[in-house]
C-alpha positions in Angstrom: 84.9 159.7 88.1 88.5 160.8 88.6 88.9 158.2 91.2 87.6 155.5 88.9 90.0 156.6 86.2 92.8 156.5 88.8 91.8 152.9 89.8 91.7 152.0 86.2 95.1 153.4 85.3 96.7 151.7 88.4 95.2 148.4 87.2 96.4 148.9 83.6 99.8 150.0 84.8 100.0 146.7 86.9 99.1 144.6 83.9 101.6 146.4 81.7 104.4 145.9 84.3 103.3 142.2 84.7 103.6 141.8 80.9 107.0 143.4 80.8 108.3 141.1 83.5 107.2 137.9 81.9 107.6 138.4 78.2 111.4 137.7 78.0 111.2 134.4 80.2 108.2 133.2 78.1 110.1 134.0 74.8 113.2 132.2 76.2 111.2 129.0 77.1 109.4 129.1 73.6 112.8 129.6 71.8 114.4 126.8 73.8 111.4 124.4 72.9 111.7 125.4 69.3 115.4 124.9 69.1 115.0 121.5 70.8 112.2 120.6 68.4 114.6 121.2 65.5 117.2 119.0 67.1 114.6 116.2 67.7 113.4 116.5 64.0 116.9 116.3 62.7 117.4 113.3 64.9 114.4 111.5 63.3 112.0 112.0 66.2 108.6 113.7 65.9 108.8 116.7 68.2 105.0 117.0 68.6 104.9 113.4 69.8 107.9 114.0 72.1 106.3 117.1 73.7 103.0 115.4 74.0 104.5 112.5 75.9 106.3 115.0 78.2 103.1 116.7 79.1 101.4 113.4 79.6 104.2 112.3 81.8 103.9 115.4 83.9 100.2 115.9 84.2 98.4 113.0 82.6 97.2 111.4 86.0 97.0 112.3 89.5 100.1 110.4 90.5 102.0 112.1 87.7 100.8 115.5 88.9 101.8 114.6 92.5 105.2 113.6 91.2 105.6 116.9 89.3 104.6 118.9 92.5 107.2 116.8 94.5 109.9 117.6 91.8 109.0 121.3 91.9 109.0 121.8 95.8 112.8 121.7 96.4 113.3 123.6 93.2 111.1 126.5 94.5 113.1 126.7 97.6 116.4 126.6 95.9 115.4 129.0 93.1 114.2 131.3 96.1 117.5 130.9 97.7 119.4 131.9 94.6 117.0 134.7 93.7 117.3 136.1 97.3 121.0 136.4 97.0 120.7 138.0 93.6 118.6 140.7 95.1 121.7 141.9 97.0 123.9 141.4 94.1 125.4 138.0 95.4 125.6 134.8 93.4 125.0 132.0 95.7 126.2 129.0 93.7 126.5 127.2 97.1 122.8 126.4 97.3 123.7 122.7 96.4 126.0 122.3 99.3 123.5 124.0 101.6 120.7 121.9 100.4 122.8 118.6 101.0 123.6 119.6 104.6 120.1 120.6 105.3 118.9 117.3 103.9 121.3 115.4 106.0 120.4 117.4 109.2 116.7 116.9 108.7 117.3 113.2 108.2 119.3 112.8 111.4 116.5 114.7 113.4 114.0 112.6 111.6 115.4 109.3 112.8 117.1 110.1 116.0 114.1 111.7 117.7 111.3 109.3 118.4 108.1 109.5 120.3 107.4 113.1 119.2 104.0 114.2 117.7 104.0 115.2 114.1 103.2 118.7 114.9 106.4 118.9 116.9 108.7 116.5 114.9 108.0 117.9 111.4 108.7 121.6 112.2 111.8 120.6 114.3 113.2 118.6 111.4 112.4 121.4 108.9 114.0 124.1 111.0 117.1 121.9 111.9 117.9 121.5 108.2 117.2 125.1 107.5 119.3 126.3 110.2 122.3 124.1 109.2 121.9 125.5 105.7 121.9 129.0 107.1 125.0 128.4 109.1 126.7 127.0 106.1 125.6 130.0 104.0 127.1 132.2 106.7 130.6 131.0 105.8 130.9 132.6 102.3 129.0 135.7 103.6 131.6 136.1 106.4 134.6 135.4 104.1 133.4 138.1 101.6 132.8 140.6 104.4 136.0 140.0 106.4 138.4 139.1 103.7 136.9 140.2 100.4 136.8 136.7 99.0 134.2 136.4 96.2 131.2 134.3 96.9 131.3 132.5 93.6 134.7 130.9 94.6 134.0 130.2 98.1 130.6 128.7 97.5 132.0 126.4 94.8 134.6 125.1 97.1 132.1 124.7 99.9 129.9 122.6 97.6 132.6 120.0 97.3 133.1 120.0 101.1 129.4 119.4 101.6 129.2 116.7 98.9 132.1 114.7 100.4 131.0 115.2 103.9 127.5 114.0 103.4 128.7 111.0 101.4 131.1 110.2 104.3 128.3 110.4 106.8 125.9 108.4 104.8 128.4 105.6 104.2 130.0 105.9 107.6 128.9 107.0 111.0 125.2 107.6 110.1 124.8 104.6 107.6 121.8 102.5 107.9 123.0 99.3 109.7 120.1 97.2 108.7 121.2 93.7 107.7 119.7 93.9 104.2 121.1 97.4 103.5 124.3 97.5 101.2 124.1 101.1 99.9 125.1 104.3 101.5 122.1 106.0 103.2 120.8 106.9 106.5 118.1 105.2 108.5 114.5 105.8 107.5 113.0 108.8 109.3 110.3 108.1 111.8 106.6 108.2 110.7 106.0 111.4 112.8 108.6 113.3 110.8 107.1 112.4 107.4 105.4 115.4 105.6 102.2 113.9 104.2 100.4 114.5 100.9 96.5 114.8 101.0 94.1 114.0 98.2 91.4 116.7 97.8 88.3 115.5 96.0 87.2 117.9 93.3 83.7 119.3 93.9 81.6 121.9 92.7 81.8 123.8 95.9 85.6 123.7 96.0 85.6 125.3 92.5 83.2 128.0 93.5 85.2 128.9 96.7 88.5 129.0 94.8 87.0 131.2 92.1 85.6 133.4 94.8 88.9 133.9 96.5 90.6 134.6 93.2 88.0 137.4 92.4 88.1 138.7 95.9 91.9 138.9 95.8 91.8 140.9 92.6 89.2 143.2 93.8 90.8 143.8 97.3 94.5 143.9 96.3 94.1 146.0 93.2 90.9 148.0 93.1 90.6 148.9 96.8 93.5 151.2 97.8 94.6 152.7 101.0 91.9 155.4 101.1 89.2 152.6 101.0 90.5 151.0 104.3 91.8 154.1 105.9 94.9 152.3 106.9 98.3 154.0 106.5 100.5 151.1 107.7 101.5 149.0 104.6 102.1 145.8 106.6 98.7 146.1 108.4 97.0 146.9 105.1 98.5 143.8 103.5 97.3 141.4 106.2 93.8 143.1 106.3 93.5 142.4 102.6 94.7 138.9 103.0 92.2 138.3 105.9 89.3 139.6 103.7 90.3 137.2 100.8 90.3 134.2 103.2 87.1 135.2 104.8 85.2 135.6 101.5 86.1 132.0 100.8 85.0 130.8 104.3 81.7 132.7 104.1 80.9 131.4 100.5 81.9 127.8 101.8 79.4 128.1 104.8 76.5 129.5 102.6 76.8 126.8 100.0 76.9 124.1 102.6 73.7 125.4 104.2 71.8 126.3 101.0 72.9 123.7 98.5 74.5 120.8 100.3 74.0 118.2 97.4 75.0 120.5 94.7 77.9 121.9 96.7 79.4 118.3 97.3 78.8 117.2 93.7 82.1 115.7 92.3 83.4 116.4 88.7 86.5 115.4 86.8 89.1 117.9 85.6 90.7 116.2 82.6 91.3 112.7 84.1 91.5 114.1 87.8 88.7 113.1 90.3 91.0 114.6 93.0 94.0 116.8 93.3 97.2 116.0 95.4 98.1 118.4 98.0 101.7 118.0 99.1 102.1 119.9 102.4 105.7 120.5 101.4 104.6 122.2 98.2 102.1 124.5 100.2 104.9 125.4 102.6 107.1 126.3 99.6 104.2 128.6 98.2 103.7 130.4 101.7 107.6 130.8 101.9 107.6 132.5 98.5 104.8 134.8 99.7 106.6 135.7 102.9 110.0 136.3 101.1 108.1 138.6 98.6 106.6 140.5 101.5 110.0 140.8 103.2 111.7 142.1 100.0 109.0 144.4 98.8 107.1 145.5 101.9 109.6 146.0 104.6 112.6 148.3 105.4 115.0 145.4 105.5 113.9 144.3 102.0 114.5 147.8 100.8 118.0 147.8 102.2 118.7 144.5 100.6 117.5 145.6 97.2 119.3 148.9 97.5 122.6 147.0 98.2 121.9 144.9 95.1 121.3 148.0 92.9 124.3 150.1 94.1 126.6 149.2 97.0 128.3 152.5 97.1 124.9 154.4 97.2 123.7 152.0 99.8 126.8 152.6 101.9 126.5 156.4 101.6 122.8 156.0 102.7 123.9 154.5 106.0 123.3 150.9 105.3 125.9 148.5 106.7 126.7 146.8 103.3 129.3 144.4 104.5 127.2 142.9 107.3 124.3 142.8 104.8 126.2 140.3 102.9 126.4 137.9 105.7 122.6 138.4 106.6 121.7 137.8 102.9 123.8 134.6 102.6 122.4 133.3 105.9 118.9 133.8 104.7 119.8 132.3 101.4 121.3 129.3 103.0 118.2 129.0 105.3 116.0 128.6 102.2 118.2 126.2 100.5 118.5 124.1 103.7 114.7 124.0 104.0 114.6 122.9 100.4 116.8 120.0 101.3 114.7 119.2 104.4 111.5 119.1 102.5 113.1 116.7 100.0 114.1 114.4 102.7 110.9 114.5 104.8 108.3 114.6 102.0 110.0 112.6 99.1 112.9 110.4 99.9 112.1 109.6 103.6 115.9 109.5 104.4 119.2 110.9 103.3 120.6 109.0 100.3 123.4 110.4 98.1 122.2 110.8 94.5 118.6 111.8 95.2 119.5 115.4 95.6 122.1 115.8 92.7 121.7 118.9 90.7 118.9 120.4 92.7 120.9 123.3 93.9 122.3 124.1 90.4 118.8 123.8 89.0 117.9 126.6 91.4 120.0 128.9 89.3 117.9 128.1 86.3 114.7 128.5 88.2 115.7 131.9 89.6 116.8 133.3 86.2 113.6 132.0 84.5 111.6 133.6 87.3 113.4 136.9 86.8 114.8 136.7 90.4 111.3 137.4 91.7 110.1 135.5 94.8 106.7 134.7 93.2 108.2 134.2 89.7 110.2 131.1 91.0 106.9 129.2 91.4 105.9 128.8 87.8 109.6 128.5 86.9 110.0 125.6 89.3 106.7 124.0 88.1 108.1 124.1 84.5 111.4 122.4 85.4 109.6 120.0 87.7 107.3 119.0 85.0 110.0 118.4 82.5 111.8 116.2 85.1 108.7 114.3 85.9 107.6 113.8 82.4 111.1 113.0 80.9 110.7 109.2 81.5 107.4 109.1 79.6 109.0 111.0 76.7 111.9 108.6 76.7 109.5 105.7 76.7 106.9 106.7 74.3 108.7 108.7 71.8 112.2 107.1 72.3 113.8 110.4 73.2 117.0 110.2 75.3 116.4 111.5 78.9 119.4 113.9 78.4 117.2 116.0 76.1 115.6 117.5 79.2 119.0 118.9 80.2 119.4 120.3 76.7 116.1 122.1 77.1 117.1 123.5 80.4 120.4 124.6 79.1 118.8 126.4 76.2 116.3 128.2 78.5 119.1 129.3 80.7 121.1 130.6 77.7 118.2 132.5 76.3 117.2 134.0 79.8 120.8 135.1 80.5 121.4 136.4 77.1 118.2 138.4 77.1 119.5 140.8 74.4 119.3 137.9 72.0 115.7 137.2 72.9 114.8 140.8 72.8 116.3 141.1 69.2 114.4 138.1 68.1 111.0 139.1 69.4 111.7 142.8 68.7 111.1 143.9 72.2 113.0 146.9 73.5 113.8 147.3 77.1 111.3 149.7 78.8 111.9 152.0 81.7 111.2 150.3 85.0 111.7 146.8 83.5 114.1 144.7 85.5 117.1 143.3 83.7 118.9 140.1 84.3 121.7 140.7 86.7 123.6 137.8 87.9 126.1 139.4 90.5 128.2 142.4 91.2 131.7 142.6 89.7 134.8 141.2 91.1 136.0 144.5 92.4 132.8 145.5 94.1 133.6 144.6 97.7 
C-alpha cells in the first residue's frame, strides 16, 4: 500500500509540475489571440472566420498538414538551438547566421557530390551543414571566453556577415549557371541528397499500435520506477524503458497481423485525412529534441550546463570550467541551428536560395520562449508557429486578412511570454517553488 501511494504521489507530482510549466505559455498564446481578435474586429474582419481559415489552411488537407510540418521542422531546430544556449545563460541571436551557413554548406555538398547512395549522401550533407553552423557558433563563444565580448553583440554582427556571404556565394561563385536561370541561387541538389516525405495510410492497426505505445510509455516511464527494474544506472534505465515501449508496439503489430489481418489493415479517415505525411526531416527534429533533453537532464555534462546557466560563480566554485563551457555550448547551439538550415535545404527548398530562410533563426527565439526553453517544449511551440505560417495564406484569401497579422500574433505571443509577470497577474497565477521562470541571458557584467 505505501508503494502504491508513493507511485501515485509521484505521478500527481509530475502532472502538477507539467501544468506549472505550460500554464503561462498557454495563457500567453490565448491572450495574443484575444488581442489580435480585437484588432481584427476593429478592422472590420470577423475574427472567428479569420481563425477558422487559419486552421483550415494549416490542417485542412493532407498537403496543408505536410506544409505545416515542413514549416515547423527548421523552427524546431532553431528553437532548440536558442533554448540550448539559454540553458547556459547565453543568448544566441546568431542562430539565423548559423542556419544560413548550414543551409549553404548542405546545398554545396548536395550538388557537388554525385553518385553517392542516399544513405551516405543525406547524412553527409546534414552533418556538413551542422558542422559549419557549429564552427560559426564557436566564434562568439571563443570571443566571450577570450575577450569577454558579449554574445548578443557578436552574434548580431556575425548574422550580417553570414547573410552577405551567402548572398555573394549564391549570386557569384556558386550561382546556378543554367541558361534559363536569372536569380541568385545555387544548383539543385542531387536526388540522392533529397530528404523524402512518406505518406502513411491510416489503418485500424496503426491506431492500435500507436495507442499501445502511448499507454506503455506512461506505464513504463512513470509508474515503474528503478526498484522495478533493479537498474541503478539512469542512462541504462532510460534505454531499457525506451526499448520496452518500442517492443510493445512491435509485439502488438505482429499479433494483430496474425490474428486479425483484415480488421488490422482496414483504412479509416481522420477528419479528411486518408493518410498522414511523414517528413523524415520532421522525424529527425523530434529525435534530436529527445537526445538534447536526455543530454541536458540525464547526463553530467547537461548538469554542468544547467549549473552554469543558474549561477556562473557557484559553477566555477564547484570546479566547472565555465569559460570553456561557453565555447562548448555555442558550438552545440550552432550545430543545431546549422542542422535546421540543412534540413530546410535538403527537405524543402532543394537548393540554397536567398529569401527562403529569412527570419527562421529569429523565429527560433519565439519558439524557445513559448516552449519555456525546454527541449521537448519547442516541439509544440514550433508546430504552433509553423501552423500560423502555413495557414496565413488561406486566412488572407478567405477572410481578407493581411498576411502581416501573423507577425502581429507572434509578436504578441513573444511579448506575453517574455513579460510573464503580466500574464500571471491577468490569470491570477502566482509563481510556485520549482517553477522555471523565463530567463533570457546573464547580465552584461557576468563574464
